[in-house]
N, C-alpha and C positions, 0 to 999 in steps of 0.2 A: 504495501499499499503505499503511495505517498498523498503527503499533505501538499496541496495546491492554492496558493494565494491568487487571488483576483476580484474585479470591481463588479458588483452586481449591474446589471445593465436595466434594473428598476430603480432602483435608490441611489446607485453610484458608491456603495458604501465598501469595503474590504472584506471580502468574508474568504475563507477556507472553506476545502473539501477534501474526502479523502478519495483518489482514482487507485482504482486495480490495473494494477500495471502490467499483470499477468494476460490482460486479451487488448490486443491488439488494436481495434479499432470499435469504439463503443458509440451510442446515443442513448440518452435517458434523461428523464426530466428530476430537477430537484428544486426544492424550493427553498427561497433566499431563508438565512437563519434570521435576519432583520425584520427583512419588510413583506415577510412570506410569500412572494409573488413567485410562478412559476417560471423557470429559467431551464432553458434546453441546453444539455452539454455533452461538449462532442470533442472528448479527449483522444489522439492516437499515440501511439507508441512504437517505439522499434528496439528491441534488445531491452525492456522493462524501462528505457527513458522516455519521457515525453518528447515529443515531437512537435506537435501542434494541440490546441486547447481553442474552443470556443464557448463561448459563453451566452446563449443568444436570448432573450427576450421573448416569451410569449406571452400575448397580451390574453386578460381576460376578457 
């Protein structure tokens, strides 16, 4: 697992999430720990190292 810090696309607060480095390409939805709005998370890994990370706002 890797702790990754990024800015919420809704409230712009810095938050962190634990990412599973064993799965090369992932897409899932998590709620922001500050504003509770949904964020689509898209990390990509190569040899357990983070290569790309996207956090996309999901409008309600």
